[in-house]
C-alpha positions as CSV (number, residue, x, y, z in Angstrom):
1,M,-1.7,4.6,-23.8
2,S,-2.2,1.3,-21.9
3,L,-0.4,0.5,-18.7
4,Q,-2.2,-2.7,-18.0
5,D,-0.2,-5.6,-16.6
6,K,0.1,-8.5,-18.9
7,D,-1.3,-11.0,-16.3
8,P,-3.7,-9.4,-13.8
9,G,-5.0,-12.8,-12.9
10,A,-1.7,-14.2,-11.7
11,E,-1.5,-16.5,-8.8
12,P,-1.5,-14.8,-5.3
13,L,1.9,-13.5,-4.3
14,A,3.9,-15.4,-1.7
15,F,4.8,-12.4,0.5
16,R,8.1,-12.0,2.4
17,P,8.0,-10.9,6.0
18,L,8.2,-7.2,6.7
19,F,11.6,-5.6,7.0
20,T,13.0,-5.1,10.5
21,A,12.0,-1.7,12.0
22,H,14.7,0.9,12.8
23,L,15.3,0.1,16.5
24,T,18.6,1.9,17.2
25,N,19.0,5.2,18.9
26,D,20.6,6.6,15.7
27,P,18.4,9.0,13.7
28,V,16.6,7.7,10.6
29,N,18.5,8.9,7.5
30,I,16.4,9.5,4.4
31,L,17.7,10.7,1.0
32,S,14.8,12.7,-0.6
33,I,15.0,13.5,-4.3
34,Q,12.0,15.8,-5.1
35,S,11.1,19.2,-6.3
36,W,11.4,22.4,-4.2
37,V,9.4,25.6,-4.0
38,A,10.4,28.8,-2.2
39,Y,6.8,29.7,-1.4
40,G,4.4,27.0,-0.2
41,H,4.7,23.3,0.5
42,V,5.1,20.7,-2.2
43,G,7.8,18.1,-2.9
44,N,10.7,18.4,-0.6
45,A,9.2,21.6,0.8
46,S,6.3,19.4,2.0
47,A,8.3,16.3,3.1
48,I,11.4,17.6,4.8
49,F,9.9,19.6,7.7
50,P,7.6,16.8,9.0
51,L,10.4,14.3,8.8
52,Q,12.8,16.6,10.7
53,R,10.1,17.4,13.3
54,L,9.9,13.7,13.9
55,G,13.7,13.5,14.3
56,A,14.8,12.2,10.9
57,E,17.9,13.4,9.1
58,V,16.9,14.3,5.6
59,W,19.5,14.6,2.8
60,A,17.6,16.6,0.2
61,I,18.4,16.8,-3.5
62,N,16.1,19.2,-5.3
63,T,15.1,18.4,-8.9
64,V,13.7,21.9,-9.5
65,Q,13.7,25.2,-7.7
66,F,10.5,27.2,-8.4
67,S,9.0,30.2,-6.8
68,N,5.8,28.3,-6.1
69,H,4.0,25.2,-7.3
70,T,2.7,25.2,-10.9
71,G,-0.9,25.1,-9.9
72,Y,-0.8,28.9,-9.6
73,G,-0.4,29.1,-13.4
74,A,2.7,31.3,-13.2
75,F,6.0,30.6,-11.6
76,T,9.7,31.3,-11.9
77,G,12.7,29.1,-11.3
78,Q,14.9,26.5,-12.7
79,I,14.7,22.8,-13.7
80,F,17.9,20.9,-12.8
81,T,19.3,18.5,-15.3
82,P,19.7,14.8,-14.6
83,D,23.5,15.4,-14.7
84,S,23.4,18.0,-12.1
85,I,21.2,15.8,-9.8
86,L,23.6,12.9,-10.4
87,A,26.5,15.1,-9.4
88,L,24.9,15.8,-6.1
89,L,24.2,12.1,-5.6
90,S,27.8,11.3,-6.3
91,G,29.0,14.0,-3.9
92,I,26.9,12.5,-1.1
93,E,28.2,9.0,-2.0
94,D,31.8,10.4,-1.8
95,R,31.2,11.2,1.8
96,G,30.9,7.5,2.5
97,V,27.5,7.9,4.2
98,L,25.2,5.8,2.0
99,S,25.8,2.8,4.2
100,S,23.8,4.7,6.9
101,C,21.0,5.7,4.6
102,D,17.8,3.9,5.6
103,A,15.7,4.9,2.7
104,L,15.3,6.8,-0.6
105,L,12.2,8.9,-0.9
106,S,11.0,10.1,-4.4
107,G,8.0,11.9,-5.7
108,Y,7.1,13.9,-8.8
109,I,9.5,13.4,-11.7
110,G,9.5,16.0,-14.4
111,D,11.7,14.2,-16.8
112,P,12.4,10.4,-17.5
113,G,16.1,11.2,-17.2
114,T,15.6,12.3,-13.7
115,G,13.8,9.0,-13.0
116,E,16.9,7.1,-14.2
117,V,19.0,9.0,-11.7
118,I,16.6,8.1,-8.9
119,L,16.9,4.4,-10.0
120,D,20.7,4.8,-9.8
121,A,20.3,6.3,-6.3
122,A,18.3,3.3,-5.2
123,C,21.0,0.9,-6.5
124,R,23.8,2.8,-4.8
125,I,22.0,2.9,-1.5
126,R,21.3,-0.9,-1.6
127,A,24.9,-1.6,-2.6
128,A,26.1,0.3,0.5
129,N,23.2,-0.8,2.8
130,P,21.3,-4.0,1.7
131,Q,18.5,-3.0,4.1
132,G,17.9,0.3,2.4
133,L,14.5,0.9,1.0
134,W,13.0,2.9,-1.9
135,C,9.7,4.6,-1.2
136,C,8.3,5.7,-4.5
137,D,5.3,8.0,-4.9
138,P,4.4,7.4,-8.5
139,V,3.0,10.8,-9.3
140,I,1.0,10.6,-12.5
141,G,-2.3,12.4,-12.1
142,D,-5.6,12.5,-10.3
143,D,-9.3,11.8,-10.9
144,D,-10.1,15.5,-11.5
145,T,-7.2,16.2,-13.8
146,G,-6.4,12.9,-15.5
147,I,-2.7,12.3,-16.4
148,Y,-0.8,15.6,-15.9
149,V,2.8,14.5,-16.2
150,R,4.9,14.8,-19.4
151,P,4.8,11.9,-22.0
152,G,6.9,9.0,-20.9
153,I,6.6,9.6,-17.1
154,A,3.7,7.2,-16.6
155,E,5.5,4.6,-18.6
156,F,8.6,5.1,-16.6
157,F,6.8,4.4,-13.3
158,H,5.1,1.4,-14.8
159,D,8.0,-0.2,-16.6
160,R,11.0,1.0,-14.5
161,A,10.1,2.2,-11.1
162,V,7.5,-0.4,-9.9
163,P,9.8,-3.4,-10.4
164,Q,12.5,-1.7,-8.2
165,A,10.3,-0.1,-5.5
166,D,9.9,-1.4,-2.0
167,L,7.1,0.9,-1.0
168,L,4.6,2.5,-3.4
169,T,2.1,5.2,-2.5
170,P,-0.2,5.7,-5.5
171,N,-3.5,7.6,-5.2
172,H,-6.7,5.9,-6.4
173,F,-6.3,7.2,-10.0
174,E,-2.6,6.2,-10.1
175,L,-3.4,2.7,-9.0
176,K,-5.7,2.3,-11.9
177,C,-3.1,3.7,-14.3
178,L,-0.3,1.4,-13.0
179,T,-2.4,-1.7,-13.2
180,G,-5.1,-1.1,-15.9
181,L,-7.6,-2.7,-13.5
182,P,-11.0,-1.4,-12.2
183,C,-10.8,-0.1,-8.7
184,D,-14.5,0.9,-8.1
185,T,-15.0,-1.5,-5.3
186,L,-12.9,-2.5,-2.3
187,E,-12.4,-6.0,-3.7
188,G,-11.3,-4.6,-7.0
189,T,-8.9,-2.3,-5.3
190,K,-7.4,-5.1,-3.3
191,H,-7.0,-7.2,-6.6
192,A,-5.2,-4.2,-8.2
193,V,-2.9,-3.8,-5.2
194,S,-2.0,-7.5,-5.4
195,A,-1.3,-7.2,-9.1
196,L,1.0,-4.2,-8.3
197,Q,2.7,-6.0,-5.5
198,A,3.5,-9.0,-7.7
199,R,5.6,-6.7,-9.9
200,M,7.5,-5.0,-7.1
201,R,11.1,-5.9,-6.0
202,A,11.1,-9.5,-4.8
203,D,13.6,-8.8,-2.0
204,G,11.6,-5.9,-0.5
205,P,8.5,-5.7,1.7
206,R,6.3,-5.0,-1.3
207,T,4.1,-2.6,0.6
208,V,1.5,-0.4,-1.1
209,L,-0.4,2.5,0.4
210,V,-3.4,3.7,-1.7
211,T,-4.4,7.3,-0.8
212,S,-7.5,9.3,-1.8
213,L,-9.4,6.1,-2.2
214,R,-13.2,6.4,-3.0
215,T,-14.9,3.1,-3.8
216,E,-18.6,2.2,-4.0
217,E,-18.3,1.4,-0.3
218,T,-16.9,4.8,0.7
219,P,-19.5,7.2,2.2
220,G,-19.8,10.6,0.6
221,D,-18.5,12.3,3.7
222,A,-15.4,10.2,4.0
223,I,-12.2,9.3,2.3
224,D,-10.3,6.0,2.6
225,C,-6.7,4.8,2.5
226,L,-5.8,1.2,2.0
227,T,-2.5,-0.6,2.6
228,G,-1.4,-4.0,1.4
229,S,1.6,-5.6,3.0
230,A,2.7,-9.1,4.2
231,G,-0.3,-10.7,2.6
232,G,-2.9,-8.6,4.4
233,F,-5.1,-5.6,3.6
234,Y,-6.2,-2.8,5.9
235,R,-8.6,0.0,5.3
236,L,-8.6,3.4,7.1
237,R,-11.5,5.8,6.9
238,V,-11.3,9.5,7.8
239,P,-13.8,12.4,7.5
240,R,-13.6,14.1,4.2
241,L,-12.7,17.8,4.6
242,P,-13.9,20.4,2.1
243,I,-10.4,21.4,1.1
244,A,-8.1,20.8,-1.9
245,V,-4.5,21.9,-1.5
246,N,-1.2,20.9,-3.1
247,G,1.4,18.9,-1.2
248,A,-0.6,16.7,1.1
249,G,0.3,13.6,-0.9
250,D,4.0,14.4,-0.6
251,A,3.6,14.8,3.1
252,I,1.7,11.6,3.7
253,T,4.2,9.6,1.7
254,A,7.0,11.0,3.8
255,L,5.2,10.3,7.0
256,F,4.2,6.7,5.9
257,L,7.8,6.0,5.1
258,F,9.1,7.3,8.5
259,H,6.6,5.3,10.5
260,M,7.2,2.2,8.5
261,L,10.9,2.5,9.3
262,Q,10.1,3.1,12.9
263,T,7.5,0.3,13.4
264,G,7.8,-2.1,10.5
265,Q,4.0,-2.3,10.5
266,A,2.0,-0.9,7.5
267,P,-1.3,-0.6,9.3
268,E,0.2,1.4,12.2
269,A,2.3,3.5,9.8
270,M,-0.9,4.3,7.8
271,E,-2.8,5.2,10.9
272,K,-0.1,7.6,12.1
273,A,0.4,9.2,8.7
274,A,-3.3,9.7,8.0
275,A,-4.0,11.1,11.5
276,S,-1.2,13.7,11.0
277,I,-2.4,14.7,7.5
278,H,-6.0,15.0,8.7
279,G,-4.9,17.3,11.4
280,L,-2.7,19.3,9.0
281,L,-5.6,19.7,6.5
282,N,-8.0,20.7,9.3
283,H,-5.6,23.4,10.5
284,T,-5.2,24.6,6.9
285,L,-9.0,24.6,6.4
286,Q,-9.6,26.6,9.5
287,A,-7.0,29.2,8.5
288,G,-8.6,29.5,5.0
289,S,-5.1,29.1,3.5
290,K,-4.3,28.0,0.0
291,E,-1.1,26.5,1.2
292,L,-0.6,23.8,3.8
293,R,-0.1,25.3,7.3
294,M,2.9,23.1,7.8
295,V,4.6,25.1,10.6
296,A,1.5,26.2,12.5
297,A,0.2,22.6,12.5
298,Q,3.5,21.0,13.4
299,E,2.3,19.4,16.6
300,E,0.1,17.2,14.5
301,F,3.2,15.3,13.3
302,I,4.1,14.5,16.9
303,N,0.7,14.2,18.7
304,P,-2.2,14.2,16.2
305,S,-5.3,15.8,17.6
306,K,-7.4,12.8,16.3
307,S,-6.6,9.2,15.8
308,F,-8.1,6.7,13.4
309,A,-8.1,2.9,13.5
310,S,-7.6,0.7,10.5
311,L,-9.6,-2.5,9.9
312,S,-8.5,-5.7,8.3
313,C,-10.4,-6.2,5.1
């Protein structure tokens, strides 16, 4: 399978200015279409609480309802059909509230049909509110697992989602999958981000956040994030913690979206999101937990115990 862009050497993108930050006293309204687990924190169960703790209203549509995340090897529950998800979307639309929806948030997609419903949701929101954004976490795989989604999902993200997304939050592995470009160096990563931005929705901010980034320039005891937006690139480096838990990527995407809506500035949004996730992971590590200590560490979403500064690169 090749997901390489046809013209990775295209001319540099002429970037549009960033969107206007959410400056009213009204709460941020986010429609989040993701998975749900009864035990633990992944998908909506990872994204909703941090957003609510920050004061956002979250309209959640669950794509599945499982007892726990699939990493345990065994789980019970139900996968909701695209038609059932679409019915919930239509019910929300019938309330006449999509004009006040600031953003759509999406993550793991278990079926290409569900992806089409998410695309429909983005179109409906923009029709009601032209300033509405789609923040897409293109969940495909990771360095230690390779591609773990069902056949057709990676292609959906490349062919269908990227051209309609306003914000994308791939991890390092997913950036390589979506562009087919080497990302072993900082310069290579920036080139890949530019190639990805060139394919994103022309009327949007074309903002990319790369998480779990490790290039040749990244020290062994650190992990990087990189954001590209408005023609600039910023790198953030945090200490690497000896922990691997599910759901952290879902949480950082939700936090990045919220802070982008609040500030309109990708570097600041990255700094705030990364600081909160570092604090959350540290709490989880200290507790020796296999699941994110989302509730116990909730103060990290409001006042992170550590802050990190990004650098222009």
